[in-house]
N, C-alpha and C positions, 0 to 999 in steps of 0.2 A: 575397513579392515586395516589397511596401511595407515590411514589417517590417525587412528587411535592405537594402533599396535595390537589389535585383537587377533591373537593366534599367530601373528607374524611380528617381526621387529617393526617398530614405528618408522615410517618412511614417507615424509610429506611429499617428496618429489615423485615417488611412485604413485601415491594417492592422486596427486594432481594429474599425472599422466593418464591414469585409468579414468578419472572423472572427465578429462578432456575427450578421450576416445568415446565415452558414453554420451557426452554432451553433443559431440559432433554427429552422433547418430540420432539425436533428437530426444534423448532421455531427460525429461523435465527435471527430475531431482538433481541430476548432474549439472544441468545448466544453472539451476538456482544456486547450487553449492559453489560453482566456479564464479558466478557473479559476486557472491558475498566474499569469497576468498580474495578475488582481485580488488574488491572495494576496501577490504581491511588489510590486505597484504599478508594474509594467512597462508603460508606455504608457498607463496609466489610473491614476486615483487608487486607492490601496489600499482595498479593500472586502472584508472577510472574509466578509460575508454573500453577496455576489455570487460570491465564490470558491467558497463551499460550494454555492450553487445550481448552478453550472456543473459542479462536481465530482460532485455527486449525479446529474446528468443523464448525464454521461459514465460514471460507475460503473454506473448502471442499464442501460447498454448492454453491460455485461460486460467492460469494459476493466480488466485486472488492475492496471495502474499507477494508474488513477483510483480503483479500489476501495481500493488500499493508501493512496493519498493521502487519500481520504475517511475511512478508518479512523483515520488520524493526526489529522485534524481533530476527530473524535469523542473521540479519546484525550486531547487537550489542551484541547478546548473552544474551538476557533477557528472562528468563524462558525456554529457549532452548539452546543447545550448539551453539556457534557462528559457522555459516556455510554459507560462501559466495555463494556457489553453490545453496543451498536451497533458500537463499535470492533472488538471481537472478531469479530462477525459479518462485517464487511467485510474484515478481515484474512483470515478463513477463506476467503472467496470467492476472494480473490487468491492465497492460499497454495495452494488446491486447483488453481489454474492453473499452479503452479510458480513463482510470482513470489517470488524468494528474500528480498527485503526484507520482504515480508509474512510469509513463513515465519518469519523471525527475530523479527519483532515479535510474531507470534502466540505463539511459544515464550516470549517474555518475559512476555506477559500470563498465560499458564498458570503460569509460574514464580512470578509475584507474586500470583496469585489475583485478577486484575482482569478483570471481565466473566464469570468462571466460577470455580468453586472451584479452589484451588491444586492443580495436577496435575503433578508432576515428570516423570512418564513422558511425558505429552503435550508438556510443555515441551522435554524432551530430544529427542523425535522431531522436532519442528519446527525446533529449533536445528540438529540434525544434518542434516536435509534442506537447510536454508539453506546450511550450510557445504559440503555435498556439491554444491550447485548453484552454488557460487562466491561466496557472500557472504563478503566479506573480513574483516569485523570481528567474526565470530562465534566464533572458536576460544577466546578467553579466557573468554567467557561459558559456552561448552560445558564447558571444563575446570572452571570454578568450580561449575557445576551438577553435574557428574559427582562432585565431591568431597562433595556433599550426598546422594548416592543410594547405595542398596544395589546390589550386583551384579545381583540378579535384576530390579531396576527398570531398570537400564541395558540388560540383555539384552532385556527386554520392549520398551523404547523402540526399540532397534536393530531388533528384529523388525518392529515397526510401521512404522518408516521403510522397511525393505526391502520390505514388502508394499505400502506406498504407492507406492514407486518402480516396482514391477512393474505396478501398476494405472494408473500415469500415465507411460507412456514419453515421452521427449522427442519433440517434433514434428520 
């Protein structure tokens, strides 16, 4: 309401105050909003430590978008120490929920051996699932990875992706 000025004069400071009150009470949407606001400096002074704090709280509630965003913070070391293993773990949580951006990024970590040993079959599986789920920027990466793999590896990855899809039907 205050954030956009819907029915009241626009007031970013009041919006942040209300979001903070709600976030402190565990409201997921408020935690996610504050995390992104602090990350971008939208309505508040940019503060990556605060962004990471709120992102972690939102991710701990099982929100796939927050899990993916937190994974990215760990990947690049923004607001938290860079940690590929933590990044992989949070991407995995979001990817398992069908969050395509996390699936794509998880595939990239396996492809590059960051956070886990390099695994082209797992990489292909997750990149394929992301593409099948509608991730728009993944086809070039998938084609490039395919050119580095043996036919039996591609077949194994496609079978794993198929089995994952059967075990995780869309809601």
